[in-house]
N, C-alpha and C positions, 0 to 999 in steps of 0.2 A: 616530600608524602605517600604512605600507600594507598595501592589501589583497594579501593572497597566495594562492592555491590550491595545497594538496600534493595531488596526483592518487595513484589506486591504480594498478593492474594496469592497464595497456589503454586508459587514460585513461577510466575508469569510477568513478565517486563521487570525491569531492575533500572534504578540510577546508578550510574558509574561517578565513583565519587576517585579523584585523585589523578586521573586519566585524561592526556591532553589526545585529541583528537588530531594533532599537528602533528604530532611527533612519530617516529616510526617503533621508537624503545617502547612507547604503551598500547601498539597496536595487537598483541599475544593475545593481551590478557581482556581486551575489548573487544577481539574477535570470540575469543571463548565464554564472555558473558551473553554476546550475540548468539550465539547458540546454544546456549543455557535457558534462558530469560525470554527470547524470541522477538522483545520489543526492550532496546536499550536507551537512557536518556542522558546525555550530558550538558548540564548545563554551565552556564556562562561562557561561554566560547565566541565570541565574534568573530566568524572567520569569512575571511575574505573569498570568491568565487571560487580561487584558483587552487586556495586551499583546502576548501573542501571537495574539487576533483581529484585531489590528491588524495586526501584521505578514502576518498571514494574505490579510486583504483588499489588501493592493498584490499579491498574487497575480490576484486576482480574485474575486466574491461568491462567498461561503461556501457549502458546504450545510448544508441545515437539518438537521432530525432524519428520518430514512431511516425506511420500514415495519420493517427487518431491525432496527433501533434500540430497544432497552426505554428506557421512558421514565427508570426509574430511575437509568438510568448515563449521564445526561444530568448535565451542573455547572446545581444552582442558580442559573436566574436568566441562566444563559448557554449555553442550548442547544445553541448552536454547538460545544458541548466536549463532547467523548467522553472519560467519565474509563474509563482501564484500570486495573485495580489489584485487587491481594488485598486490600488495608490495612480495618479495619472500625473501623466505627463504632458502637458499642452493639448489640454483636453482631452488625452486619450488612454486607457488603460494601457500598462503596462502588461501585463500577466493574464493568467487564466483568474477568474474571479469567484466562481462555482466550483471549484475544482473537487472531486471528490466526496459531495455529499450525498451520500446513498452506500451503503454496505458491498464494500467491494475487495478484489485481489489486485494489485498492479499489475496491467497486461496480462492475465491470467487467459484471454482470447489467444495471444501469439506462441507458434512454435513451442517456442523456448522463453516461455514466460520471465519477468525479470524476477530474480534471484532475493536482492534486499534493494529495499529502497533508504534515502538520507534524504532528509527534511531537514533545512537551517532555518530558523526563525530572524528575522531581523525586526521586524515591528509587530504585534500584536495588541488586538483588542483589549481594554480591561475585564471586559465581558464578552461570553460565547466564546465560538470559535473554536472550543475544543477538539479534538478528537479522540474518537474510539476505536480501541483493538481489542479480537475477538480472539481466542486461543483456541485454535480447530485442531488442536494434537489435543487438548485437554478435552476437549468434545470427542473426538473419535472414542477417546481412551474409556471415556464413560458412557458411549454410543451403548444402549439395549442391543441383547448380543441379538434379536429376532429383526434389527434395523443393518446392524453389522452385514448378518447374513443374506440380504436383500441387496446390499449396496457392493458386496462384495464381487468384483474381477467385473465392474460395469466402468464406463466409462461417460462422459457428460460434455454437453456443448457450450463453448463458450464461445462470445462476439460482442464487442460491443456497440453495434450498429445500432440493435432496440436500443439501449439506453441512450444512444448519441439521439437517434428522430425524438425519441422523447422527451429530452432537455431540450430540445429546439424546440419543439412544436408547444413547450411550457411556456419559452421566450427567453431562453439564457442568454445571456448578451456575451458569451464566447464567440470569438469569430468563427464562421462557420467553415465546413470542409468542403474540397471543390470535388467535384463529381468524379475527379479520378482519386482523389483521397479517401473519398468515403467508398469508391467501389475497390479500394486495396484494402480495405478492412478486413482482418483476417475471421474467419472461423471454425476453430480446433477442438479436438476431443481430446479429453484429460481424464484419466482414472479418478474417481470419484477418493479413494482414497489413494493419497501417495505416500513414498516414502520418501523421506528427507536425506537425501545423498552422502548427508555428512556425518550425522548422528544416529543413522538407521532407525528413527521413529517415524511411526506415522501417524497422517493425518487427514480429516477431512479436506478436499480441496475443490470445494463449491463455495458459492457465494449469490445474495440474491441478486445484484447489479449487470452478473455478464453470464452465469449460467442460466441454459435457457428450457434443456431439456438430458436427459437419459437417452441413452441410444439405445436403438431398437428394444423400445418400450410404449405400451400403448401410452399417448398423451394424458391423459386423464389421471391415470396411475403414474407416470411421469411425475408431473404438477404434485401430486398427491407428496411423494418420496419426499421430494424436493424440498417443501413446504415445512416438511415433520423434521429433516435435518436443520434445515434454515432456524424454526425455531427450538432445537435442540442447541445450538451452539449459541443463538444468542442469549441465552440464560446469564443474567448480571453476572454467577460465580466466575464467569468465563472471561467477563470482560474491564479491561485496564482503560480507565478516562484519564487520558495526560490534559493539563492545564497550562498553557503554551507561558513562557519568558521569552524576552527579548535574547536572544544568545543560546537560547534550546538547539541544540542536536539530533534528532531522533533518528535510529536508525533499525527497520522491521524487517524481519522474517517472511515476504512475501508466500515461501514453502511454509510457512507454518500459520500465519496471521491473515485476518482477513479487517479494515479496517472503515471507519465512517468518520466524515469533516463535520460536525456542525455549523449550521448556519450562526450569523453575527449580526447586525445590526451596519451593514456599509456604509450608511448614509451619514452615521457618524463618526466609524472608527476605520481605522486602517489596518490589513491583515498583508503583511509582503515576506516571503518567506523562497528559500530558493531547493529544488528540488534536483538532484543528482539517482541514476539508477542503475542498476548492478546487472549484466548477461546473467541468463541463468540456464540451464540446461531444461531438456523434456519431461515433463513430468514422468515417473514411473512407478 
């Protein structure tokens, strides 16, 4: 069967049909689609955790456990996989129940943020729990020239601490970090406009969840400018909504994309997924 890609509006996000993520022979086409569309979807592939890691490694070295990730949500024996789940075993949840329910880019607060995220769905709710993706390449390319001039050459701060404190104060059920883990959470400055190391194209690299301020800028002006960038980036024309099916494998390029996981009724439904992340480079 020939490999085809059915793309979304504006050439952002595509469903890869006819490709098997478990075979090395199909990886070249999968990788090309990943670079072209930013988000790729492969349906009806019930991968084992071992197969998911083998597929993930074709993109590059895997990221191990991060300071922001509690040990209890890592898959036993396979710590490169983070379990996102409200499923319970012996009365205790086996994964992070409220992961990613805000606009963010994965691990953007690290010195070398992860390049790609691979999320495999095992059980999904019949309603709710969609994931939204925003194309920050299109957002940058359509940015008014006045804003492009204001952000040229500037850097912004990224940190997980602010979000962590907010969700824990709101009663998040996720396992709390130890004092040592919290203190190990990084704060890093990255360019507001990032150049993709493989395509050479530019994207915005800011997000509401982890980007807190612009370097060497008055706090009021910094907030106003970041809010303008967020408002522009979150226009509906830049967003792809993924409605999950069991067996879906979704791969997204964190160098170009931010995302947001929507809520669902956790008392009625189960959402169980496995996440792996690919190591990236320092943005430039």
